[in-house]
N, C-alpha and C positions, 0 to 999 in steps of 0.2 A: 568646176574649174576648167581651164583650157590648157592644152599642151600642144605646141606646134600648130595652133589654130583649130585643134580638134577638141571636142568636149570629152572630159574625163569624169566618169561616174565613180565616186569613192564610196566604198561600203566598209562597215566596221564590225559587223556581227560575225561570230564564229561560223554560223551556217552559211552566210554569204561568201566568206573567204573560202570555206570548204568547197562551195559550188564553183568558184573560179578555178581551184586546183583540180576539180573533178572533170571539168569540161575538156573535150578533145580539141585538137588544133584546128579542126574544121569549124569549130564554134568560136573559140577564143584563141587567137594565135599569139605565140610568144616570139615570133621571128624578129620583131623589131627590137626587143630587148636583147636577144642573142646577138644581133648584128651590131648594136650600139656598144655592147661590152667588147665584142671582138675587135671593133675598130679602135676603141679606147685603149685596149691593151697592146695590140699589134701594130696599129696604124695602117692596117691593110684596107684598101679600097675595093676589095673583091666584090663581085655582085652579091647582093644580099641573099638572093635565092640560093646561090651556090653555098654560101657560108652556112645557112640554116639547114640545108640538105645534108651537108657533111656532118654537122653536129647531131642532128636528129636521127639520121639513117645509119650512121656508122659509129660515131664516138660515144654517144650516150648508151646505146645497147651494149657496146663492148665494155664500157666502164661498169654498167649495171651487173654484168656477169663477173668481171674480174675483181670487183670490190664488194661482192656479195658477202653476206654474213658467213657463209660456209668458207669462202676463200680467205676471209680475214682470220679464220682459225689457224691457217698455216702461215700467215704473214705477221702475226702479232709478235712472236718471239724474235724473228729477225729485226723488226723495227725496234723492239725493246732493247736488244743487245747493242745495236748500232747507236741508239740514243744514249744508253748507259756508258758506252765506251767514250763518247764525247763529254758527257756530263761529269763523270767521275774524275776527270782531270781537274775540274774546278774544285772538287772536294779536297784536293791537296793544298789549296790556298789557305793561308792563315786568315785573311780577310781581304775584301776588295770592294771598291765602289764601282758599280756597273749600271749601265742602262738596263732597266728591268725588261723591256721588250726584247732587246738583243740577247740578253742573258737567257731568257726563256725560249726564244724561237730559233736562234741560229743553229744550235745542235739538232733541234727538231727538223729544220729545213734540210740539213745534211742527211739525217738518218732516213727520213721518208723518201727523199730523192734517191738515196743509195739503194734502198730495197725496191722501190717502184721503177726506177729507171737505170739501175745497175751502175757498175764501176766505171763505165764509159761516159756516163753523163757528166757534164762539166762541173767541176768543183770550184770553190772559191767565188761563187757568183751571188752569194747572199746579199752583199751590199748593193749590187746592181739591181737585184730583185726589189729590195726595200726602197731604193731610190725611185724606181718606176712606180711601185705600189703607193708611195706617198703622194703621187700626183694623179692617181686614178680618179678621184672625185672631180677634180678640175677637168680632166680629159673627158669624163663621162658627160658632165653637164655643159661642156664647152665654155668654161670660165677662163679668164685670163690668168696666166701664171708664167714664171720664168721656166721655159721648157727645156733649155739645153742640157742640164745635168741628167734629167730623166730620159731625154731623147738619146743621149750618148749611152746611158745604161740599157735602154731598149735595144739599140743596135748591137751592143755587146752581147746581150742575151740571145738575140736572134742569130748572130753569127756563131756563137758557141753551140746553140741548139742545132743549127744547120750542119755544123761539123759532126755532131753526134748522129744525126739522121742520115748522113751521107756515107757512113761506113758500108762497105760492100756486103758484109755478112750480117745476119741476125742471130744472136746467140744468147745464152743465159747471162752474159755480161751486160745485156741491155735491160735486165730487170723484169719484174712481173708485168708492169704496164708498158714499159718502153719497147719490149720485143713485139708486143701486140700492136702498138702504135705504128712501129716501123712496117710490120707486115701489112697493116691496113692501108697505109699510105702507098706502099709499093703495089699492092694488088689493085688499087684504084688509079694508078699512074698520077698521083698527086705531085705537082711541082714542088721542088725543095722549099722555095720561099713560102708557098702556101701551107705546106706541112709544118714549117717552123712557126708560122703565125698561129696555127691551130694548137700546137703543143705549148707555146708560150701562154696562150689564152687559157688553156686547160690548167697549166701550172699555177697561174695566178688564181684561178677559181679554187684550186685544191688547197692553197696555202693561206690566202688573205684572211678569210673569216676565222679560220682556226687560230691564226696568230692573234686576231682581235679578241676572241673569246678567252684565249689563254691569258692575255694581259689583264682583261677585266676581271677574270676569276681571281687572280692574285691581288688585284686592287681591292676587290670586295672583301677578301679575307683579311688583308692588312688593315682595312678600315673597320673590321668587326672582329676584334681579338677573340671573342667567345667562339665564333665560327671557325676562325683559324685553328684554335686549340682543339676544338671538337673533331674537325676533319683530320688534322694531323694525328691525334690520338687514335682515331679509327684506323688510319693507314698503318701506323706503327704496330698496333695490335694485330691487324690482319696479317702483316708480314711475319711477325714473330710467332703467332700461334699456328699459322697454316703453312709456313714455308721455312721458318727458322731464321733466315737472314735474307738480305736484299738480293744477293747473288743468286740464291736458289729461286727466289720469286721471279727474277728477270729471266731465268733459264726455263721456267715452266709456265709463264703467263700466257694466257690466250683470251679470246673475247669472252668466253664463258666465265673465266676467273674474274675478269674485270666487271662482270655483271652480277657477281655473287652478293648476297645480302651483307657480307662483311664490308662492302664498300657503299652502303646505302647513303650515308651522309655525303660522301664524295659525289656520287651521282646526283643527288638532290641539289647540292651547291652549284654544280656545273649547269644543271638545267635552269636553276633560278637565275644564274648569271645571264644565260641566254634569254630568259624571259624578260629580264629588266633591260637588257642592252641590245637586243635584236630589233633593229629598225627596218626590217625588210618590207618592201612594198611590191607585191606581185602586180605587174602591169601587163594587161593583155589587150589586144585589139579585136574588136568584134568582127568576125567574118560573116556573120548573119545576125539578124535581130535576135536578142537574147533576153530572157527574163529570169530573175531570181528573187528569193525572199531575203529581206534585210530588216531585222528587228520588227517583224509583223507587217511590213509593207512590201508591196511588189515593186521591184525596180526594173525598168525596161532600158536596155542598152541597144541602141540602133546600130545597124551595120556601119562600120567606118569609125565608130566612136571607141574610146578606150574605157576600160574598167580597171580600177585599182583597189586592192585590199589593204586597209589600214591595220596591219598586224600589230603595231604598237598599241593602238586603241584596244584591240582584243586582249592583249597581254596586260593591259593596265585597267581592266574592267574590275571594279571593286566587288561586284557580286560574284565574280569567278575567283578573284584573288584578294581576299581581305588584306588590308595594309599593303596595297598593291605597289606603293612607291618604296617600300622597304625591302632590303635584302634579307629575306627569311630563309636562311640556308637549309633548314630542314623541311621546307614547305612540301617537298615531294617525297618525304621519307616515311610516311605513315600508311601508305597503301599496301595492298597485298603484292608481294614480289612474284613476278612472272618472268621466267627466263626468256630472253629475246625481245622483251617489250619494255618500252620506257614507261616510267610511272606517271607520265603526263597524259596517258590515254583517257579520253573522256573529258578532258579539259581543253580550253582554247589555247593551244601551244603550237606555234607554226614555224619555229626556227628552222626546222628541216623540211618546210613546206608540208604537203599533204597529198593524198590521193594518187593519181597517175603521175604527178610531178614531185613525188617524194624524193628528197635529195639522194642522188646515187652514191655519194661519198659519205653518208651518215655513219656507217660502221667504222670506216677509217677515221673520221673526225673524232668520234667518241673514244676510239682506241688511243689516238694521239693525245687528246686532252687528258685522259686518265693517266696515261704513262708519264706525261710531263708533271702532272700534279703529284703523283705518287713519288717520283724520283726527287723532285725539288723540295717537297715538304718533308720528306724523310731525311734528306741529306743536309739541308741548309736552314739557318736562321736568317731572317730578313729584318733589316732596320731601315725604314723609310728615311730618305734624306729630304728634309723640309726646310724651307726658309720661313722666317717669321710671317711673311706676307703671303706665303704660298703653301697652304696646308695640303696634305695628301688627298683629303676627301672634302668636297667632291673634286675629282680630277678636272683640270682645265681641258675642255674639249674644243675641237674645231667645228665651226658651225655646220658645214655640209659634210655628209658622209655617205658611204655605200654599205648599208647593212649594219656594220658595227661602228659605233662612234669612234672617231679618231681622237687621240689624247696627245697633249704636249708631252715631250720626253720626260720620263720620270726615272730618277736614280735611286738606287738602294745600296746599303752596305750589306754585303753577304758574308756570313760566317759559317764554316762547316760545323755541323753538329757532331761533337766528339762522342756522344752517346748513341749515335744512330747505328 
């Protein structure tokens, strides 16, 4: 296939995709995808070499350190308590009809931003973020769309982030990541607009796929009542037997707790959701001639060509995943438990990428996903709102997407569980 007049070599096997992720930037470069995402989010027309340099030399190493597994051990409780403070206000409702995506992700957006970027970070910008996010596919692919609402949202976000970055001092009020971002930008004399562009792009990357997985996780459970009941029962049992009540759990949770065997089904169901719905396609440009093995054949990629890994094909391989089109919620629940390791090891599962390009925010993402699942399944009952001609499953998706399929808005009736 061709992309922008250049040949694209597409590979599907797990070994070939692993080779893409294992290659260094002097062999397979990721600068074009970084630059395209940066422009789509921020609208910045900065030099592509400058953007990629800032991302790879400064931002990614900093994030790798600040969001490491060890660091998340200290951050889980603050995120959990901030999230619980927002969510428990809903538990006082008798019942309500809500947008499922907003109901699940607005409190998470607030809680994660509060801990990562502090109390100085702008509040009440969730709707602006969502408005921009909803047009990202069109912006990324250069498709026509009515741009003004999202452009207005983008300018609002950049202005508020600019105000946040322009404070004279750097303190604990700037949060775990925010204080480091500010110091990084100031040490490198980064212009305010450029710094705002980078932080907005980082924010988009931090939230968008987590939001998408959260929504699809609940859609999968709602469409499979046996899975819903099994995961909920596991959560209720784990809280009662190990912590006594939800408040005690939230005050003592950490990454190690979330990885315990008593959350095996929850972990498996989340990973299965990502296997089914992760449509990520790593695209790299060959900086030199490059060869790799793909399903028993040798593939040659010439300098200047692109190579793309079809992760969805690997995730849908029947030999690796029997009944590959089905949501098998306990698919990853039968292996040996190993602390700090996902039970996908040894299988073609690339939602968090692999090798030297393993997702820097994977520990934060799993923490967020599990906290949302535990809180909402423990506290609420959900009744899908369906029209006769529009069933809940399969959801109506939008043709093009970036990573996680986009879904038409879905409403549910929410009822607090009086026995939780």
